[in-house]
N, C-alpha and C positions, 0 to 999 in steps of 0.2 A: 415338509417345512418348509421351504424357501419359497413355492408357490404361498403360502402363507402370510411370510414375512413381506412380499412383495405386493398382496393384496391389500394388507393394513398399511402397509407404505402410501399408498396409490389413494387409499382413502384418509389418511388423516391429513397427507399434504394436497390432496384436492389436484392430483395429477393422474392420466391415462394408465391405464395399468399396462399400455402398449410403452409408454414412455419410462416407466417405471421398470420394468423388465429391461431398455435398453441400457439404459444406465447403470445397472447393475451388472450387464453383460461385460461393460466398459469394466467398472472395478473388477469383476472374477477375473480379468484376462490381466490383472497384476499380481494373479497367483495369491491372492486374498483366500481367509476363510470363511465360510459362508456366515457366520456369526458378524465379521466385521464386513463383506459386501453385503449385509444389509445396515448395518449403520452407517456405512457411506453412502451405501443411495438413500437412505433418509435425509442424511445430510443434504444431500445434491438435490434432491425434491427439494426440502424446508429455501436452499436459496434460488431454485427456482420458480417457490411461492413469492418470495419477496421481493425478487430482484426483476421477473418480468424475463431472464436468460430463459432460452429452450434448456434440455436436460443436458444434452452435451456439451453443453457451453460449461452449465453448473459441475457437470465431472470435469473437465478439463481445469475450471479454474480452482475449482476443490484441490487437484491433483499438484496443481503448480505453487499454489500456496502453501502444502505444507511441505513438498519438499524445497521450496524457495527459502523459507524459512526453517531449515530442521535444524540450526543447533535450537531454537526453542522448544523440540519434541511438541509440536503442537497434534491434536488432532482434528480433523474434517469438522467434529462440532463446536471445537473451540473456535474455530473459523470462519464458521456461519455465524455465531452466537456474538460475537463481536462486531460482524457486520450488521447485525440485527440490530445491536442496542446503539451505536452509532446511527443509522439511518432511523430512528424511534427518535431521538434525542436534538440531531440537528440539519441541517437544511441541504444534505443528500441522501443520493438513494442510496438502497443496496444494490441496482445496477451499475451504477458509477464506481461504488468501490469494488464491486467484483471485476470490472473489466480494468481499472486499475491493478488490481493485482493481474491480472492475465498480462499487461502490458510491461512493468515495471517494479514487481515483487522479485527478480531474481536481482536484477539491478541493486535496489534497497538491501536488499540482504547483503550483498556483498561493498554493501558503504557503510556497513555496520548500523543500519536503519533497521531496527524491530519492528514485526510485523504493527502494534498497536501505536508506533509514532507514525508508520506508513498512512495507516487508514487516519491520522490525527491530520497530517501532509495534507492529504487530498481532500477532505472533510475542511479544514481553513481556508484553505485554497478558492475550492469549487464555494464557500458561502462569500465570501469577496469578491472573485471573479464573474462566477457562475456559467461557467465554462464546464463541458463536459468531463467524467473521470479519463475517457482515452487521451483528451488534449492536456491535460493537467501529470499526469505519467508519463508521458511522452515529453513532456518539458522537464519532469524531476528525472529522468533514467538521463538526459543531456546533460544538467546540473549535478549530477551526481558524479558521471565520467571526467567531464571537464573539471570541475573542485579539488578531485583527487588528484588529478595529475600534478606530478612533481614542482613544475616550472609556476603553477598557479599555488600550490601551498607555499614558495619560499615568495613570491608575492607578496599572499596575505598573512604571513609572517614580518616581512618588512616594512609592512603599514600598522604594523603591531595587532594585529589578529590573529589569535593562538591556535595554530591547525595541528600539529603535533605534540607530544605528551613529551615528559623529561629524557624518553629512551629514544626519543624521533619515529616511531611508530604515530603513523596519522592517526587523529581523534576520531571518532564516531562523525557520521556528517549533523547529522541532529545537534550536536555540540556544536560545532564549529561555525552551522547556521544561525546558533545562538551568540556566539561569540561575535561572528559578525553584526547583527542586531544590536548588539549591545553599544559598537564600538560607531555604528552609523550617523551618530548626531555631533560625534568630533572630526567626520570627513568631511573635503571641503568638497564642493560638486563636480569638481574634476576627477577625485578619488571615487568619488561614488559612481562616478561613469563606468570610470576603469576598473572599478572591481566588480560592474555587473557586469561588463561585457567578458569580462576572463570567466569569469566563473557560471555563465548564463548564456554567454551570445545574446546575439540579436534576435531573437525570435522567441526567448524566456525569459526575457527582462521581466514582464506585467508576473508571471508566476514567483516570482526569485522574490521581487517588492512585495507581493501579497505574501508568501512567507515571512518574509523577515521582520514585515508590519506585524505579527500574530506570533509568532512561536517564543519569543522571551516574555510575554505577559504572561505572568503570575496564574491570573482569570479570564486568559485568550482562550481564542475557538480551539486551538491545539491544544494547552493542558488541559483541559476540560473534557474534548474528545478523546 
């Protein structure tokens, strides 16, 4: 039954039987049932087909995504479907999105960013800057960390940008970005430069500016993707 299942997956995804078996071997090491191993192998090989990643990278990417966004109770099929849908409708590749998940998925979850929001951020900045998913994800990983520091939150609130709720808890990262984007027009050039350096640092400002220019738009790339 296992052999037949692997053969069907290899044929349907256009991958070699050896690559399919290798992916299944990695999933079986996670203590999964035969049925679950085949389901995840099919998802991984589907990601390989649409993204160009090798089978091993697809396995690790999906495993990391499901584990990083565990609060959403996602299946590997959910992750692949969402990547494929965004890939089909926007100027971003499945490979860029998958690589971004590998780089910064856990950092995104820790900052209160959902899988959909993370994919949308990468898509939005990719279409504006043309940078790779790896570069954009590395930038956001730093932005997530810097923005959620207590001193940064204090400075944002001092300027009038909501960063915490009434109970003193840090707001989700996307909400902070939207709040910052909404008050950008009221800030002086000096204040803008200060906030950009505070939240992004010198080498991530372009990615931050690209996100702020789109994240609060009702019909922007972020909202649609």
